[in-house]
C-alpha positions as CSV (number, residue, x, y, z in Angstrom):
1,M,5.6,4.5,-15.0
2,Y,4.6,4.0,-11.4
3,E,2.0,5.6,-9.2
4,V,2.1,5.3,-5.4
5,I,-1.3,6.2,-4.0
6,Y,-2.1,6.0,-0.3
7,Y,-4.6,6.8,2.4
8,S,-3.3,7.6,5.8
9,V,-4.9,9.1,8.9
10,T,-2.0,9.0,11.3
11,G,0.9,9.3,8.9
12,N,2.2,5.7,9.2
13,T,1.0,4.6,5.7
14,K,2.4,7.9,4.3
15,K,5.8,7.0,5.6
16,V,5.7,3.6,3.8
17,A,4.3,5.3,0.7
18,D,7.1,7.8,0.7
19,A,9.7,5.0,1.1
20,I,8.3,3.1,-1.8
21,A,8.0,6.2,-4.0
22,S,11.6,7.3,-3.3
23,E,12.8,3.9,-4.4
24,L,10.8,4.2,-7.7
25,G,11.8,7.9,-8.3
26,V,8.2,9.2,-8.0
27,T,6.2,11.2,-5.5
28,A,3.6,9.4,-3.4
29,R,0.2,11.0,-3.6
30,N,-2.5,11.1,-1.0
31,I,-5.6,9.4,-2.4
32,K,-7.6,12.5,-1.6
33,T,-5.7,14.5,-4.3
34,V,-6.0,11.8,-7.0
35,D,-9.0,11.6,-9.3
36,R,-7.6,9.3,-11.9
37,V,-4.3,7.5,-12.7
38,D,-2.7,7.1,-16.1
39,Q,-4.0,3.9,-17.7
40,D,-0.4,2.8,-18.3
41,A,0.7,3.3,-14.8
42,F,1.6,0.4,-12.4
43,V,-0.1,1.3,-9.2
44,F,1.1,0.8,-5.6
45,L,-2.0,1.2,-3.5
46,G,-1.8,1.5,0.3
47,S,-3.9,2.1,3.4
48,G,-3.9,1.7,7.1
49,Y,-6.3,-0.6,8.9
50,Y,-9.2,1.4,10.4
51,G,-12.0,-0.4,12.2
52,A,-12.2,-3.7,10.3
53,I,-13.5,-2.0,7.1
54,L,-12.0,-0.9,3.8
55,V,-12.0,2.9,4.0
56,K,-14.4,4.7,1.6
57,E,-11.5,6.6,-0.1
58,I,-9.9,3.3,-1.3
59,S,-13.2,1.9,-2.4
60,D,-14.1,5.1,-4.3
61,F,-10.7,5.2,-5.9
62,I,-11.0,1.6,-7.1
63,E,-14.5,2.3,-8.4
64,R,-13.7,5.5,-10.4
65,N,-10.5,4.2,-12.0
66,R,-10.5,1.7,-14.8
67,M,-8.6,-1.0,-13.0
68,Q,-9.6,-4.1,-15.0
69,G,-6.6,-5.8,-16.5
70,R,-4.0,-4.0,-14.4
71,K,-1.4,-5.5,-12.1
72,V,-1.1,-3.7,-8.8
73,A,0.9,-4.0,-5.6
74,L,-0.7,-3.4,-2.2
75,F,0.8,-2.1,1.0
76,G,-0.5,-1.3,4.4
77,T,0.1,-0.6,8.1
78,S,-1.7,-1.6,11.2
79,G,-1.2,-1.5,14.9
80,F,-1.4,-5.2,15.2
81,G,0.3,-6.3,11.9
82,W,-2.6,-8.6,10.9
83,E,-2.6,-7.5,7.2
84,K,-6.4,-7.2,7.3
85,E,-6.3,-4.0,5.3
86,L,-4.5,-5.9,2.5
87,V,-7.0,-8.7,2.6
88,L,-9.9,-6.2,2.2
89,M,-8.2,-4.3,-0.6
90,E,-7.3,-7.4,-2.4
91,K,-10.8,-8.8,-2.2
92,Q,-12.4,-5.7,-3.7
93,I,-9.7,-5.1,-6.3
94,S,-9.6,-8.7,-7.4
95,N,-13.4,-8.5,-8.1
96,K,-12.6,-5.7,-10.6
97,G,-10.3,-7.9,-12.7
98,V,-7.1,-6.7,-11.2
99,E,-4.1,-9.0,-10.5
100,V,-2.4,-8.3,-7.2
101,V,1.3,-9.1,-7.8
102,G,2.7,-8.2,-4.4
103,R,1.7,-7.2,-0.8
104,F,3.7,-5.5,1.9
105,N,2.6,-4.9,5.5
106,C,4.3,-3.5,8.5
107,F,3.3,-2.2,11.9
108,G,2.1,1.4,12.3
109,R,1.9,3.1,15.7
110,F,-1.7,3.3,17.0
111,A,-2.3,5.2,20.2
112,A,0.1,3.5,22.7
113,V,0.6,0.4,20.6
114,K,3.7,-0.1,18.6
115,R,5.4,3.2,19.3
116,G,8.2,4.0,16.9
117,H,6.7,2.1,14.0
118,P,7.2,2.0,11.2
119,T,10.8,1.6,12.0
120,A,13.8,2.4,9.8
121,D,14.1,-1.3,9.1
122,E,10.5,-1.6,8.1
123,L,10.9,1.4,5.8
124,E,13.9,-0.3,4.3
125,D,11.8,-3.5,3.8
126,A,9.2,-1.3,2.0
127,R,12.0,0.0,-0.3
128,R,13.1,-3.6,-0.9
129,F,9.5,-4.5,-1.7
130,A,9.4,-1.7,-4.3
131,R,12.7,-2.9,-5.9
132,S,11.3,-6.5,-6.1
133,I,8.3,-5.2,-8.0
134,R,10.3,-2.9,-10.2
135,D,12.8,-5.7,-11.0
136,G,10.1,-8.3,-11.6
137,A,10.9,-10.6,-8.7
138,N,8.4,-12.6,-6.9
139,A,6.8,-9.9,-4.9
140,R,5.1,-11.9,-2.1
141,V,7.3,-10.2,0.4
142,P,6.5,-11.3,3.9
143,A,5.3,-8.8,6.5
144,A,8.0,-7.0,8.4
145,S,9.1,-8.9,11.5
146,I,7.4,-8.3,14.8
147,A,9.5,-6.0,17.0
């Protein structure tokens, strides 16, 4: 069983979450509507990058769910493609005894930067990432190419 949980302000991360979820045959859920996830679920957890901090909603989600011993995959979007949101999430989640088995990052439109992102190709990369996790492949998928 898979859970795709995301936090999105502008809708970029939601698009990626929906692409991942559609590949897995589940519905992506906004973190604001999720209290707890099934202990047996494999979690895909995503966020955008907002002001060089891990958003409170992600931190709270990690704190209120028994995550120790789980394997999770992280995904994110950012206007500059730096993957800092993934670094912040992985740091916090690893401190909780969670193994991150894959990461995916692509651009997201921010103001006038990276208009048109995530692109159809980036969303296909997100679906490919989900397939690699589902099929047990090495999931260290590189970030989508810079467009």
